[in-house]
C-alpha positions as CSV (number, residue, x, y, z in Angstrom):
1,M,-39.5,107.4,5.3
2,S,-40.7,104.6,3.1
3,V,-43.9,102.5,3.2
4,I,-43.5,99.1,4.9
5,L,-44.8,96.5,2.3
6,E,-43.7,93.4,4.1
7,P,-46.1,91.8,6.7
8,N,-45.8,93.9,9.8
9,I,-49.0,93.1,11.8
10,P,-48.7,90.7,14.7
11,D,-51.2,87.9,14.2
12,P,-52.3,89.0,10.7
13,D,-54.9,86.3,10.4
14,G,-56.5,87.4,13.7
15,F,-56.6,91.0,12.5
16,Y,-58.1,89.9,9.2
17,D,-60.8,88.1,11.2
18,E,-61.5,91.3,13.2
19,L,-61.7,93.3,9.9
20,L,-64.2,90.8,8.5
21,R,-66.3,90.8,11.7
22,A,-66.4,94.6,11.6
23,H,-68.2,94.3,8.2
24,E,-70.7,91.6,9.3
25,G,-74.3,92.6,8.7
26,L,-73.4,95.7,6.7
27,S,-74.8,96.5,3.3
28,K,-72.3,97.0,0.4
29,A,-72.7,100.8,0.9
30,E,-72.2,100.6,4.6
31,S,-69.2,98.4,4.2
32,D,-67.7,100.8,1.7
33,A,-68.3,103.7,4.1
34,L,-66.6,101.8,6.9
35,N,-63.6,101.1,4.7
36,A,-63.4,104.8,3.7
37,R,-63.6,105.9,7.4
38,L,-61.0,103.4,8.4
39,I,-58.6,104.6,5.6
40,L,-59.1,108.2,6.8
41,V,-58.5,107.3,10.4
42,L,-55.3,105.4,9.5
43,C,-54.1,108.2,7.2
44,N,-54.6,110.7,10.0
45,H,-52.7,108.5,12.4
46,I,-49.8,108.3,9.9
47,G,-49.9,112.0,9.2
48,D,-46.9,112.1,7.0
49,R,-47.9,113.2,3.5
50,A,-44.8,111.6,1.9
51,V,-45.6,108.3,3.4
52,L,-49.3,108.6,2.4
53,R,-48.2,109.5,-1.2
54,A,-45.9,106.5,-1.3
55,A,-48.7,104.3,0.1
56,L,-51.1,105.5,-2.6
57,A,-48.6,104.8,-5.3
58,A,-47.9,101.3,-3.9
59,A,-51.6,100.5,-3.7
60,K,-52.3,101.8,-7.2
61,S,-49.5,99.8,-8.8
62,A,-50.6,96.6,-7.0
63,G,-54.0,96.7,-8.6
């Protein structure tokens, strides 16, 4: 299974707004911790190590 890199979220702007609102009022450290927890929750949801490995590679090459 490969990683979907094309837009795949219904109403991406709405989701981005929700993501920003989740960070409102947080310090940098709290915001970083929220991002880390969100990443771990989503990784657990995916559960497939090959997909997660491919996602890590894609994210690393994009930066």
